[in-house]
C-alpha positions as CSV (number, residue, x, y, z in Angstrom):
1,X,-0.3,-0.2,0.5
2,X,1.1,3.2,-1.0
3,X,0.1,5.4,2.4
4,X,1.1,9.4,1.6
5,X,0.6,12.3,3.9
6,X,-0.1,15.7,2.7
7,X,1.4,18.8,4.5
8,X,-0.1,22.1,3.4
9,X,2.5,23.8,5.3
10,X,0.9,25.1,8.7
11,X,-0.4,23.1,11.3
12,X,0.8,19.8,13.3
13,X,0.6,17.3,11.0
14,X,3.1,15.3,13.1
15,X,0.6,14.0,15.8
16,X,-0.7,12.1,12.9
17,X,2.6,10.9,12.2
18,X,3.1,9.7,15.2
19,X,-0.2,7.9,15.4
20,X,0.2,5.6,12.1
21,X,4.4,5.2,13.4
22,X,2.7,4.2,16.9
23,X,-0.3,1.8,14.9
24,X,2.9,0.6,12.8
25,X,1.9,1.9,9.3
26,X,4.4,3.1,7.3
27,X,3.9,6.4,5.0
28,X,5.6,8.9,3.1
29,X,5.3,12.7,2.8
30,X,3.7,13.9,-0.7
31,X,6.5,16.7,-1.3
32,X,5.8,17.5,-5.3
33,X,2.6,17.3,-7.6
34,X,3.6,14.1,-8.4
35,X,3.7,12.1,-5.6
36,X,0.3,12.0,-5.9
37,X,0.1,9.5,-8.9
38,X,2.4,6.8,-6.7
39,X,-0.5,7.2,-3.6
40,X,-2.5,4.8,-3.4
41,X,-4.2,6.1,-0.1
42,X,-4.1,9.9,0.8
43,X,-4.4,11.1,4.3
44,X,-4.5,15.1,4.8
45,X,-4.6,16.6,8.2
46,X,-3.7,20.0,9.8
47,X,-5.3,22.7,11.8
48,X,-5.2,26.3,10.6
49,X,-7.3,28.8,8.8
50,X,-9.1,28.2,5.4
51,X,-7.2,30.7,3.3
52,X,-3.9,29.6,4.8
53,X,-4.7,25.6,3.3
54,X,-6.0,26.9,0.1
55,X,-3.4,29.9,-0.8
56,X,-0.6,27.1,0.5
57,X,-1.5,24.1,-1.6
58,X,-1.9,26.4,-4.3
59,X,1.4,28.4,-4.4
60,X,2.9,25.3,-4.0
61,X,1.2,23.7,-7.1
62,X,-0.7,20.8,-5.2
63,X,-4.3,21.9,-5.4
64,X,-5.5,20.4,-8.2
65,X,-3.5,17.3,-8.0
66,X,-5.0,17.2,-5.3
67,X,-8.5,17.7,-6.6
68,X,-7.2,15.5,-9.4
69,X,-6.5,12.7,-6.9
70,X,-9.7,12.5,-5.5
71,X,-11.6,12.6,-8.3
72,X,-9.9,9.3,-9.2
73,X,-11.3,7.5,-7.2
74,X,-8.8,6.9,-4.7
75,X,-8.9,6.6,-0.9
76,X,-8.7,9.8,0.7
77,X,-8.8,10.6,4.2
78,X,-9.3,14.3,5.4
79,X,-8.9,15.5,8.9
80,X,-10.0,18.9,10.3
81,X,-8.8,21.5,7.3
82,X,-8.5,18.5,5.2
83,X,-12.4,18.0,5.3
84,X,-13.4,21.5,5.1
85,X,-11.5,22.2,2.0
86,X,-13.9,19.2,-0.1
87,X,-16.4,21.9,0.5
88,X,-17.0,24.8,-2.0
89,X,-16.1,27.7,0.5
90,X,-15.9,28.9,3.9
91,X,-16.9,32.5,5.6
92,X,-13.8,32.2,7.1
93,X,-12.4,33.1,3.8
94,X,-14.9,34.3,1.3
95,X,-12.5,35.3,-1.5
96,X,-10.8,31.2,-1.4
97,X,-12.7,28.5,-3.1
98,X,-12.5,25.0,-2.1
99,X,-12.7,21.9,-4.0
100,X,-16.1,21.5,-4.5
101,X,-16.5,18.2,-4.1
102,X,-18.8,18.6,-0.9
103,X,-22.0,21.0,-2.5
104,X,-21.8,23.7,0.2
105,X,-20.5,26.2,2.3
106,X,-18.2,26.0,5.8
107,X,-20.3,28.8,8.0
108,X,-19.1,30.0,11.4
109,X,-20.6,28.6,14.6
110,X,-23.4,31.1,16.4
111,X,-21.6,32.5,19.3
112,X,-25.1,33.6,20.9
113,X,-26.0,30.4,22.8
114,X,-22.1,29.2,23.5
115,X,-18.3,29.5,23.3
116,X,-16.4,29.8,19.8
117,X,-14.2,28.0,18.7
118,X,-16.2,24.9,19.8
119,X,-12.9,22.7,21.6
120,X,-13.3,19.6,23.7
121,X,-14.2,16.1,23.4
122,X,-17.7,15.5,21.8
123,X,-20.1,12.3,20.6
124,X,-20.1,11.6,16.9
125,X,-23.1,10.1,16.1
126,X,-23.8,7.8,12.9
127,X,-26.6,8.8,11.8
128,X,-27.8,5.8,9.9
129,X,-27.4,3.7,12.6
130,X,-28.4,5.3,16.0
131,X,-28.6,2.5,17.6
132,X,-24.8,2.8,17.7
133,X,-23.2,4.1,20.8
134,X,-21.2,7.5,20.2
135,X,-17.4,7.7,20.4
136,X,-16.0,11.0,21.9
137,X,-13.6,12.8,19.9
138,X,-11.2,15.7,20.0
139,X,-12.7,18.7,18.5
140,X,-11.2,22.6,18.0
141,X,-12.8,25.0,15.4
142,X,-14.5,27.9,14.8
143,X,-16.2,26.5,11.2
144,X,-18.1,24.0,10.3
145,X,-20.6,22.4,7.7
146,X,-24.1,22.7,9.6
147,X,-26.4,20.1,8.9
148,X,-29.1,21.1,6.9
149,X,-31.6,18.3,5.2
150,X,-34.2,20.7,4.1
151,X,-31.7,23.2,2.5
152,X,-28.8,21.5,1.5
153,X,-30.2,17.8,1.0
154,X,-27.5,17.2,-1.7
155,X,-24.6,18.0,1.2
156,X,-26.4,16.4,3.7
157,X,-26.4,13.1,2.2
158,X,-22.8,13.1,2.4
159,X,-22.9,13.6,6.5
160,X,-21.8,9.8,8.6
161,X,-22.1,11.5,11.5
162,X,-23.4,14.7,12.9
163,X,-22.6,16.2,16.0
164,X,-24.9,18.8,18.3
165,X,-22.7,22.4,19.7
166,X,-25.0,24.1,21.3
167,X,-28.3,24.8,19.4
168,X,-26.7,23.7,16.2
169,X,-26.3,20.3,14.7
170,X,-23.2,20.2,12.2
171,X,-21.8,17.7,10.3
172,X,-18.8,15.6,12.2
173,X,-17.5,13.4,9.3
174,X,-18.4,12.8,5.7
175,X,-18.3,9.6,4.0
176,X,-19.4,9.0,0.3
177,X,-17.6,6.6,-2.1
178,X,-13.5,6.8,-1.9
179,X,-14.1,10.2,0.5
180,X,-13.7,10.1,4.5
181,X,-13.0,12.9,6.8
182,X,-13.3,14.1,10.0
183,X,-13.6,17.4,11.4
184,X,-12.3,16.0,15.1
185,X,-8.7,15.2,15.1
186,X,-8.8,11.4,15.7
187,X,-5.2,11.8,16.1
188,X,-6.0,13.5,19.5
189,X,-8.8,11.5,20.6
190,X,-6.9,8.4,22.7
191,X,-8.0,5.0,22.1
192,X,-11.1,6.2,19.8
193,X,-9.3,7.9,17.7
194,X,-6.3,5.7,17.2
195,X,-8.9,2.7,16.5
196,X,-10.9,4.7,13.7
197,X,-7.6,5.8,11.9
198,X,-6.5,2.0,12.5
199,X,-10.2,0.1,11.1
200,X,-10.1,3.2,7.5
201,X,-6.3,2.0,6.7
202,X,-7.0,-2.0,7.5
203,X,-9.8,-2.2,5.9
204,X,-8.6,-3.0,2.0
205,X,-8.2,-0.4,-0.3
206,X,-10.6,-2.0,-2.8
207,X,-13.5,-1.5,-0.8
208,X,-12.2,2.3,0.0
209,X,-12.0,2.8,-3.8
210,X,-15.6,3.0,-5.3
211,X,-15.1,6.9,-6.5
212,X,-17.1,9.6,-5.5
213,X,-21.3,8.5,-5.5
214,X,-22.8,10.7,-7.7
215,X,-25.6,12.9,-6.7
216,X,-28.2,10.3,-7.8
217,X,-26.6,8.0,-6.0
218,X,-26.8,10.0,-2.5
219,X,-28.4,8.7,0.3
220,X,-31.3,10.9,2.1
221,X,-30.6,12.4,4.9
222,X,-32.7,11.9,8.4
223,X,-34.1,15.3,9.5
224,X,-32.8,15.5,13.5
225,X,-34.2,17.3,16.6
226,X,-31.6,18.8,18.9
227,X,-31.3,17.0,22.5
228,X,-31.9,18.7,25.4
229,X,-28.0,19.5,25.9
230,X,-25.2,18.9,23.8
231,X,-22.5,16.2,24.8
232,X,-19.2,18.8,24.8
233,X,-18.0,16.7,28.0
234,X,-15.8,19.6,30.9
235,X,-11.9,18.7,30.5
236,X,-9.2,18.1,33.0
237,X,-6.1,19.5,31.7
238,X,-2.8,18.0,33.5
239,X,-0.1,20.8,33.7
240,X,3.5,20.7,34.1
241,X,5.8,23.6,34.8
242,X,8.9,22.6,33.0
243,X,12.2,24.4,34.1
244,X,15.8,23.9,34.0
245,X,17.4,22.2,37.6
246,X,20.5,24.1,38.6
247,X,22.6,21.1,36.9
248,X,21.0,22.0,33.5
249,X,18.3,19.5,33.9
250,X,15.1,19.5,32.5
251,X,12.1,18.8,35.3
252,X,8.5,19.1,36.6
253,X,8.6,21.9,39.3
254,X,5.9,23.9,41.1
255,X,5.4,26.1,43.8
256,X,4.0,28.0,46.0
257,X,2.9,31.8,43.9
258,X,5.7,30.7,41.8
259,X,8.5,29.9,44.1
260,X,9.7,27.0,43.0
261,X,12.6,26.2,45.1
262,X,12.9,24.2,48.1
263,X,12.7,25.8,51.5
264,X,16.1,26.2,53.3
265,X,16.5,24.2,56.3
266,X,17.3,26.9,59.5
267,X,20.8,27.8,59.8
268,X,21.6,26.7,56.1
269,X,25.2,29.2,54.9
270,X,23.1,29.2,51.4
271,X,22.2,32.6,50.7
272,X,18.1,33.5,51.1
273,X,18.1,35.1,47.9
274,X,19.2,31.8,46.1
275,X,17.2,29.5,48.0
276,X,17.7,25.6,47.5
277,X,17.4,22.9,45.1
278,X,15.0,23.8,42.4
279,X,11.8,21.4,43.6
280,X,11.7,18.5,41.0
281,X,8.4,16.1,40.8
282,X,9.6,14.2,38.0
283,X,10.5,14.2,34.3
284,X,8.5,16.0,31.9
285,X,8.0,13.3,29.2
286,X,7.2,10.2,32.3
287,X,4.4,12.5,33.5
288,X,3.0,13.9,30.2
289,X,2.7,9.7,29.4
290,X,1.1,9.3,33.2
291,X,-1.2,11.5,33.1
292,X,-2.3,10.4,29.4
293,X,-2.8,7.2,30.2
294,X,-4.8,8.2,33.8
295,X,-7.5,9.9,31.8
296,X,-6.3,13.7,31.2
297,X,-8.0,15.1,28.4
298,X,-5.0,17.3,28.0
299,X,-1.5,18.3,28.5
300,X,0.3,21.4,29.3
301,X,4.2,21.9,29.2
302,X,4.9,25.8,30.2
303,X,8.3,26.4,30.2
304,X,9.1,28.9,33.4
305,X,12.3,28.8,32.1
306,X,10.9,31.6,29.3
307,X,14.2,30.5,26.9
308,X,16.6,32.7,28.4
309,X,18.8,32.5,25.7
310,X,16.9,31.8,22.4
311,X,13.4,29.4,21.4
312,X,14.4,28.3,18.4
313,X,18.1,26.8,20.2
314,X,16.8,25.4,23.4
315,X,16.8,22.3,22.1
316,X,15.9,20.3,25.1
317,X,12.5,21.5,25.7
318,X,12.1,21.3,21.9
319,X,13.3,17.3,22.3
320,X,10.6,17.3,25.2
321,X,7.7,18.1,22.8
322,X,8.6,15.7,20.4
323,X,9.1,12.8,23.0
324,X,6.0,13.7,24.6
325,X,4.0,14.0,21.5
326,X,5.2,10.2,20.1
327,X,3.2,8.8,23.6
328,X,0.3,11.4,24.0
329,X,-2.4,11.3,21.9
330,X,-4.3,13.8,23.3
331,X,-4.1,17.5,22.7
332,X,-0.4,19.2,23.7
333,X,-0.3,22.9,24.6
334,X,3.3,24.4,24.8
335,X,3.7,27.6,27.0
336,X,7.1,30.4,27.7
337,X,8.7,32.5,25.7
338,X,6.1,32.7,22.3
339,X,7.2,36.5,21.3
340,X,9.5,38.0,18.7
341,X,12.7,37.7,20.6
342,X,16.4,37.8,19.8
343,X,19.1,35.3,19.2
344,X,22.5,35.8,21.0
345,X,23.8,36.2,17.5
346,X,21.5,38.9,16.9
347,X,19.0,37.6,14.3
348,X,15.8,38.4,15.4
349,X,12.4,34.9,15.5
350,X,9.1,36.1,15.2
351,X,6.8,34.7,17.3
352,X,5.0,33.0,14.7
353,X,8.5,31.8,13.9
354,X,9.0,30.0,17.2
355,X,5.3,28.9,17.6
356,X,5.9,27.1,13.9
357,X,8.5,25.1,15.6
358,X,6.4,23.6,18.2
359,X,3.8,22.8,15.7
360,X,6.4,21.4,14.1
361,X,7.6,19.5,17.3
362,X,3.8,18.0,17.8
363,X,2.5,20.6,19.7
364,X,-1.6,21.6,19.0
365,X,-2.0,25.2,20.8
366,X,0.5,27.3,22.1
367,X,0.3,29.6,25.2
368,X,1.3,33.5,25.1
369,X,1.3,34.7,28.5
370,X,3.0,38.2,29.3
371,X,3.3,39.3,25.5
372,X,-0.5,39.3,25.4
373,X,-0.2,41.8,28.1
374,X,2.2,43.9,26.0
375,X,-0.3,43.5,22.5
376,X,-3.5,44.0,25.1
377,X,-2.0,47.6,26.8
378,X,-1.5,48.5,22.9
379,X,-4.8,47.7,21.4
380,X,-6.3,49.4,24.5
381,X,-4.0,53.0,23.8
382,X,-5.1,52.9,20.2
383,X,-8.2,53.5,21.0
384,X,-9.2,50.9,18.3
385,X,-11.5,47.6,18.3
386,X,-9.1,45.5,16.3
387,X,-5.3,45.0,16.1
388,X,-2.6,45.9,14.0
389,X,-2.1,42.4,12.4
390,X,1.6,42.2,14.3
391,X,1.2,41.2,18.1
392,X,2.0,37.7,18.1
393,X,-1.9,36.7,19.1
394,X,-2.4,38.2,15.2
395,X,0.5,36.3,13.5
396,X,0.3,33.0,14.7
397,X,-4.0,32.9,14.9
398,X,-4.1,34.2,11.0
399,X,-1.6,31.2,10.1
400,X,-3.3,28.5,12.2
401,X,-6.6,29.5,13.1
402,X,-7.3,31.3,16.6
403,X,-8.2,27.9,18.1
404,X,-4.5,27.5,18.1
405,X,-3.6,30.3,20.3
406,X,-3.9,30.1,23.9
407,X,-3.6,33.4,26.6
408,X,-2.3,32.9,29.8
409,X,-3.3,35.3,32.3
410,X,-1.7,35.7,35.6
411,X,-3.9,38.2,37.7
412,X,-3.8,39.3,41.4
413,X,-5.9,41.0,43.8
414,X,-5.6,44.7,44.5
415,X,-7.2,45.9,47.2
416,X,-9.4,48.9,48.0
417,X,-11.7,50.8,50.3
418,X,-15.7,50.4,48.6
419,X,-16.9,53.7,50.1
420,X,-14.0,55.7,48.4
421,X,-12.4,53.7,44.9
422,X,-13.6,56.0,42.0
423,X,-11.1,54.1,39.8
424,X,-11.0,52.5,35.9
425,X,-12.2,49.4,37.4
426,X,-15.0,50.4,39.4
427,X,-17.8,48.0,37.7
428,X,-14.9,44.8,38.2
429,X,-15.0,45.2,41.9
430,X,-15.3,42.3,43.9
431,X,-16.8,41.8,47.0
432,X,-15.9,39.5,49.8
433,X,-18.7,37.4,51.1
434,X,-18.9,37.1,54.9
435,X,-18.3,32.9,54.2
436,X,-15.0,33.5,52.2
437,X,-12.9,30.7,51.6
438,X,-9.6,33.0,52.6
439,X,-10.7,34.8,56.0
440,X,-8.9,37.7,54.6
441,X,-11.1,38.3,52.1
442,X,-14.3,38.8,54.6
443,X,-16.0,42.5,54.2
444,X,-12.5,43.1,51.5
445,X,-13.1,44.7,47.9
446,X,-10.8,44.0,45.3
447,X,-10.4,44.7,41.7
448,X,-7.2,41.8,39.9
449,X,-4.7,43.3,38.2
450,X,-2.5,41.4,35.4
451,X,0.8,40.5,36.4
452,X,3.5,39.8,33.4
453,X,7.3,37.8,34.2
454,X,5.8,35.0,35.8
455,X,4.2,37.5,38.0
456,X,6.7,39.1,39.0
457,X,5.5,42.6,37.8
458,X,2.0,44.2,38.7
459,X,0.4,46.1,35.5
460,X,-2.4,48.1,35.1
461,X,-4.5,46.9,32.7
462,X,-7.4,44.4,34.6
463,X,-8.2,40.6,33.8
464,X,-10.9,41.8,32.2
465,X,-9.7,44.6,30.0
466,X,-6.7,41.8,28.9
467,X,-9.7,39.3,28.4
468,X,-11.5,41.0,26.3
469,X,-8.7,42.5,24.6
470,X,-6.8,39.5,23.4
471,X,-10.2,38.1,22.5
472,X,-10.5,40.6,19.7
473,X,-6.8,40.0,18.8
474,X,-7.6,36.2,17.9
475,X,-7.1,34.3,21.0
476,X,-9.2,30.9,21.0
477,X,-9.0,30.1,24.6
478,X,-7.9,31.9,28.1
479,X,-6.2,30.3,30.2
480,X,-6.8,31.9,33.9
481,X,-4.6,31.0,36.9
482,X,-4.7,33.4,40.0
483,X,-1.6,34.3,41.7
484,X,-3.7,34.5,45.2
485,X,-4.6,31.3,44.9
486,X,-1.8,29.3,43.9
487,X,-0.7,26.8,45.5
488,X,-3.3,27.3,48.5
489,X,-5.2,24.0,48.2
490,X,-8.3,26.3,48.9
491,X,-10.4,25.9,45.7
492,X,-10.3,27.8,42.4
493,X,-11.0,31.5,42.4
494,X,-14.6,31.5,41.2
495,X,-14.8,35.3,41.5
496,X,-11.9,35.7,39.0
497,X,-13.5,32.9,37.1
498,X,-16.9,34.0,36.6
499,X,-16.0,37.7,35.9
500,X,-13.7,36.5,33.0
501,X,-16.7,34.7,32.1
502,X,-18.6,37.5,31.5
503,X,-16.3,39.0,29.5
504,X,-15.1,36.9,26.8
505,X,-16.9,33.9,23.8
506,X,-14.4,32.0,24.1
507,X,-13.8,28.8,25.8
508,X,-12.0,29.5,29.5
509,X,-9.9,26.9,31.7
510,X,-9.9,27.4,35.2
511,X,-6.4,26.9,36.8
512,X,-4.8,27.6,40.7
513,X,-6.0,26.4,43.9
514,X,-7.2,22.8,43.6
515,X,-7.0,20.9,47.0
516,X,-9.4,18.3,46.4
517,X,-11.8,16.6,43.6
518,X,-14.4,18.2,44.6
519,X,-12.5,21.8,44.0
520,X,-13.6,20.6,40.0
521,X,-17.1,20.1,40.8
522,X,-17.2,23.7,42.6
523,X,-15.7,25.3,39.6
524,X,-17.5,23.6,37.0
525,X,-21.1,24.6,39.1
526,X,-20.7,28.0,39.9
527,X,-18.8,29.7,36.9
528,X,-19.2,27.3,33.8
529,X,-16.0,27.3,32.5
530,X,-15.2,24.3,29.7
531,X,-12.1,23.2,31.5
532,X,-10.0,22.7,34.9
533,X,-6.1,22.3,35.1
534,X,-4.5,21.4,37.6
535,X,-0.7,20.3,38.8
536,X,0.4,19.9,41.9
537,X,-2.2,17.8,43.4
538,X,-1.6,15.2,40.3
539,X,2.6,15.9,40.5
540,X,2.1,14.6,44.6
541,X,-0.7,11.9,43.9
542,X,-2.9,14.0,46.2
543,X,-5.7,13.6,43.8
544,X,-5.9,11.2,40.8
545,X,-7.3,11.9,37.5
546,X,-10.0,9.1,37.6
547,X,-11.2,10.1,40.7
548,X,-11.8,13.7,39.9
549,X,-14.1,12.4,36.9
550,X,-15.5,10.1,39.1
551,X,-16.8,12.9,41.5
552,X,-17.6,14.8,38.4
553,X,-20.0,11.9,37.0
554,X,-21.4,11.1,40.0
555,X,-22.3,15.4,40.4
556,X,-23.7,15.1,36.6
557,X,-21.0,16.3,34.8
558,X,-20.2,15.0,31.8
559,X,-16.9,13.8,31.5
560,X,-14.8,11.8,28.8
561,X,-14.4,8.6,30.9
562,X,-13.6,5.9,28.0
563,X,-9.7,5.9,27.6
564,X,-7.1,4.1,26.9
C-alpha cells in the first residue's frame, strides 16, 4: 500500500505521523505534485485557517493534483482542514474557493448560546445507525458544515456522523465513495481516535475506492432533533511547569505563588536570595505519558525558564515536546517565551516562527503570556477595536487559526476601599462575602490586576480588559491563573473565573488552587468554565485524574471516561 501524507505547510501534522507510527503503518510525505500519482491512499491532516490552507496548496502546485487524486477514486481521508477544503468555500475566507466536492459551504458557529471555538470532546453520532453508542472525539474549530437536510439535501447526504453543539447540529464526518473526512482530530482523540485511523487503514483499499457517488446515488438525509443538551464534556487538563534545575536538566516543578525552590533548612549557610534546590517532581515526558494513560483530556507543558537565550536554540525543550507527542494522543499545549525574540547572535525570531517550530515538534496549541499583556495594552492605548496585525496572537492565529492560540493570564487581587474607590476598574469590583474561603477577604473589596514576568510585575490593566482585548486580537482560549490561590489548595477563584466568563465568548480554563476533587465540581457548577487545570495535586498523587472524573460523573457533570 502506498500511503502518503499531505502537509500544506501550516499545522501540526506530526501528531498524525506519530499516530501512524504507533499503529505500525508506514507512510511517505507528499513533497511534489508527481507524488499524488504514486499514492494509493492519501491522508490530509492539519489545523489552520481555510485561506492559509488553500493559498499554500495553490502556491506549491498541490491544489489541482489533490482534486485530481480525489476524483480518481483512490481512498482519501481528510482531517479538520483536510475535511473543510472538500467544500465549496468558507465564510472564514470568502475570497478563496475550496475543491467543491461537497456541494455546500463552511460557516461560522453561532456564538449567541455557546463559546466559539468549539473546543473539547464531543460525541460523533452515526446518523444512519442511531442505536450505535457514540464515541467521543476531540474537536477544535470555529467553522463547520451545518447539517441541513431541507436547505442543503445533497450536502447533508454526505454526512456520516453529526454532532450537536449548543443549538446547532453540524456534520462531524463525511463518508461517500472513496472520500472520508472528519472535523474532529482522531490523532488527538485517544484510544477511540487511534482505532478509527487503524480501522480505515486496515480496510482493503478496494473497499475504500468505490469512487465518488453521483448526486442521484446520495442517500436521503434524515431530519434530526436537538437534544436537551449537547455532549460537549468538561475537560480535565494536567499541567507541568518545566524548567532547568541547577544542573541544566529539565524537570517538572511546582511552587507556591511561583516560588519553585525548596525551602532552606534552618541555619543553612546558603544565601537567602538563592534558596534551595529547584523542586523536582519528575521528568516531563514520563509524567505526560502517565497523565495521558490516566485519562487527562489535555496535557500542558509550560516552560517557566522562558527561553532565556533563544526559543529556537532551546533544543532540550523541543526534544521534550517531540518525545511527549510520540506517546501522548490528546492535545498538547506548549507555553513560555512565545514572542518575538532576538538570538544571542543578533538574529531576529518572530513569534510565528517560534510557534511554528513547536507545532512541527508536535504541539497542538501555544500559550502566550506576558506578550499578550503588552499587546492588549497597545490595543487599548490605540482606541481601536482591532489590532494592527503585528502581535504574536494575531500572526499565529492568522496562520494556524485562533483555536491554536491560548492566552495565559496571571492576575492578582488589588484591594481598595469600597466606600471611596472611584478608579477605572470600579465596574469590576469584587466584594468578599462573610463566608469567603479566605478569612482575609471577608468584608474586603478588590479588582484583579494582570501581571507579567511570571507574576513578578503588576500592570495597571485589569483581567477583564486583558480578556476582552486578546479575544479581539484572536485568542481562541483563555487560561486563567490566580496568584492569590496558587498553591493554597483552597479551591479555584470562582469570583475571578465568573468575571472572565462574563467578558468573553471564547472557552475559559480554570487554574490555580485545586486541593481536592470536589473543587472541580464547584468550579464547573459555579462558573461554567469549559475546562479545569491542575498540577501539584496530580504530581504529588494527592488526587488522581480518575478520581476527579468519577466525582464529576456522580454530580451529573459530563466527562470523557472511556480511555486507553
